[in-house]
C-alpha positions, 0 to 999 in steps of 0.5 A: 500500499502506498501513500496515494491509495489513501487519497480522496476528494474532500469538500472544505464544507465538510470539515467540522467547525463544531460540535454536534448540539448533543454528543451522542446525536451525532451521526454514525455510519455503521460499517459491517465488514462481513457482508460489505453492508453501510448503515446510516444511524445516530450515535446513540444507537450504538447500543443495539450492537452490544450485549451483556459482557462485551467490552468497550476499550476507552482512552481516559487521557485528559486535554490539557490547555496546552496553546499559550500566547506570549510576548517576546521581549523587547519587540513585543511580538505575539508568540504562540507557544504550544506545549507538547510535554514536561521535560523536568518538573522541578527544572519546569523544562517544556518541549514546545512548539513556537510560531513564528518560530523564526523569530525565537532564538536560544535566550531569548525571553517570552512573557506570559499574562496581562501582567507577565506574570509567567515568563520563559526562557529559551534554552534549546532548539529541538526541531525547525518550530521545536523549542525547550522552555525554561519557565521562571515562576516564584511559586510552587509547582502546583502553582506553577501549573495552576498558572499554565491552565490559567493562560492556557486555551483549549487546543482545538486543531488549527484546521478548525478556523474559528477562536476558542469558544468557552464551550470548547473546554468541555466538548473537546474533552471525552466525559470520562477524560480523567488523566491529564497529558494530552494536546488533542482529544480521542476524538471518537469518544467525544460522542459518549454522553453520560446517559449513553454510558449509563444505558450500556452500563445497565445493558452489561456492557464493561469498560476498560480504561487505557491511557495513551496520552496524544501527541501532536504527531497524530496530526503529522503529515505523511510524506513518504509514498512507501508507508514503511518509511514513515515515523510515528512520534512516541507517545505515552501509554498506561495499561493497568491489570485492571483494564487487561483482566476485563479484556483478557476475560471478555476474550476468553469468553468470546465476547466483542471487544471494541476499540473506542478510537485509533488511540486505543486501537493502538494502545491494544496492539502496543501491548499484546503478548505472544498468545494474543492477550492484553499485557500491562504496559508502562512506557512509550508506543510508536506503533503505526498501523498500515494494510496489511495488518492482522490485529489481536484483540479488538473485532470492532472500532469506534472512530470519526471521519479522517482526513485524506492520507492519515495515519488514522485513516490507514489504520481504519483501512487495515481494520476495515479492509481498503476497498470496504473504507474507500467505500465507506468514505465515498458515501461519507461525502455523498450523504454530507457526514461531517469529518474529523474531530468535531465531526460524525462517527463510525461503528466497524463491525 
């Protein structure tokens, strides 16, 4: 499979700028791999496809307000700083992206907040836009993190061509997000409402929580025609024994295991034992899944509609089968489904 196999024409108006009014009332395309059929439903109809003892694997990572705006010393130029990951808690060192990058050099200072209450010094270059910052702040570490949260805004993806609104803080977050550390939401999970989760629970569906902290690498374009040469960024992954027990028990009892989102699927596939069961995991994964690929744990998945030539679309194609996936995407465009982070959903069974 080559990069060009994953191209399709996506009309701009199908990129969702806002989420559906109610989480579980976004549209749901149901793609059946066995008989090649496509159905059109609402997300809350998901419950009809699961029974007692089936398991949904949820990524409980929580998005932190990673986008800050500061001013460069002397010139006052406005600089966007996107927090990627904390390198050292004690020294307050962070890996960040800066924009515009050409103006930011080692030794520069950036001031944040109306009262310049937070200052950062550039101490290293990492990539063309990447820098290492040391934050200078007098308070305790907890106070420093509170200050970052106050000054930061919800990091909705760049393609959404509007300003961040207060509602984004809640809507660009799953309702089961508990473990802070992601700079992008696991978007398939955005469709679950409290009411729908409760109904699934009453029906006897189990939930296994994994934590994969999504980095900006998820949006990195693939720039090589030969997919085997593409390198994924590493992301932190934690899978506890409790999740393994739930998944492995369901597998042993031949129950359905549904990965909610490409990140949950990557988590599962990063921690498979040689006898096809789920292991605990605490480390980093740069797993890249593209066709052909044999999946070991999940037998169905929930996902959003992804961008042409994206690594996410490649994984979906590996799971559903390339021809069926392209047929489903063609249908999605024709039927006006909304794409990407705030868009509609797909259930592949």
